[in-house]
N, C-alpha and C positions, 0 to 999 in steps of 0.2 A: 519133826516138821521144819522146813526151811522158811524163814521169814525174811523178807527184804525190806529194808528201811531206807527211805530217801532222807538225806541229811546234807551237811556241808563238811568242808575239810577241818572244821574245828572239833568235830566229834571225836572223843578220846579213843573209841574203838577203831575208827579209821586210822588215826595217828599211830596206834599200836601195830595194826596190820601193815601199814606202809613201812614201818621200821623193819619188820620181818621181810617184806618184799625187797627193800633196799639191801639188806644183808644177803639175800639170795642172789640178787643181781650183781652185787660186788664180787661174789665168787664166780659167777658165770662170765661177767664182762672183763674181769681182771684189770689190766692197765687202762682199758677204755672206760671204766666205770665213772671216773671223774667227769669225762666229757658228757655222758648221758645224764648224770645226776643233776647237772645244772639246769636241765630242761624238765625235771621232775619234782620241782618244789611244790608243796601242797598249800602254800599260803593262798588264801582267797579263792579257793575252788568252791563254787556255789552248788555244784551238782555232784553228789556222792551217793553211792548205794553201798550199804553194809549188809552182808548176809549173816543170818544167825541160825543156829540150831540149838534149841532149848536154851535160849538167851545167851549162848556163847557166840562171840563174833568169829566167823570162820572164813570169810572172804569179803572182797570189796572191789569196787571199780569207781571211776570218776570220769567226768567229762568237763571240758571247758570250751568256750567259744573259740573257734579257729578263724572262721570268716562269718560274714552275716548269714550265710546259708548252711554252715557246717560246724558241727561239734567235733572236738578231738577227744577220742577215748584215751584215758590215762589210768595208771595205777591199778591195773587189773591184777588180782592176787587171790589165791585160795590156800589155806593152810595145807601143808603136804598130806596130812592124814585124811583130808576131805577131797583130794583131787580125784578126778574120774567119777564124781558123783553128781555132776551137773551144776555145781555151784557157779563156776565161771559162766556157763551158758545162761543160767537164769539171771545172773548179774548183768551180763552184756545185753540180754533181751530187755531187761528193765531200763537200762541206760538208753537203748534205742527208742523204746516207747516214750520215755521222758523227753528225749530230743525231738521226736515227732510232735509230741504235745506242745512243745515250746515253739513249733513252727520251723524247725530246721529241716532241710531237705536231704542232708547226707551226713555221714560220720566218716572221719579220717582217723588214722592212727599210725604209729610207728612201733615196731617191735624189733628184737634182735634175732639174727640168724642162730644165736646160741639158745634160743627159746623155741624149740620145735613144737612144744605143746601149745604155745600161744599161736603160732602160725597155723597149726591144725585147727584150733578153735575158730580163728577168723575165717579160714577157708570154709569151714563147716557152716558158718553164718553168712556165706556168700559175699564176703569181702573180696574185692578184686585187687590184686597187687598193682601198684601204680609206681610212677617215678618217685624217687625220694623227694620230699618237700622240705621247705624251710631249712632249719639247721641240720637236717639229715642229708642234704644234697652232697653227694660225693663221699658219704660215709659207707664204707664197704660192709660193715656189720649190720647196718640198718636195712629193714624191709618195711615199706610203707604200703598201706591198704586204704581202700575207700569203698563205701557202700552207700547207695542211694536208698533213702527211706521212703516208705509208701505214704 
């Protein structure tokens, strides 16, 4: 049974999962990894979800305020052995629910063109591709999305 736990970025299981995520992204992004890494620091993130199966951390996601009405989805990851089992979907749904509970009207996010499974997840959840925002403007490998919350 999958359990989702709301926490923050100081949670040791989140920190461990993010290290694995960063190693995966370093391979995918190659020389561009240093650019992206500067925007993915986990200090002071107040809204984190960690997914567990039988008390084992298997996935995570986070969000931080982007504007007064939008949360930015960050640090989505599932262990390779658990991919395709709905872990990321459940984590993303929990983050969206939490954002709505906090009064935000939309979620935004950036992912890379070298992460086709992430792009597919966001499209499945009805995120619309938008112009690249903030530090991703003009970055060829970046794909940005937005979704209005109910």
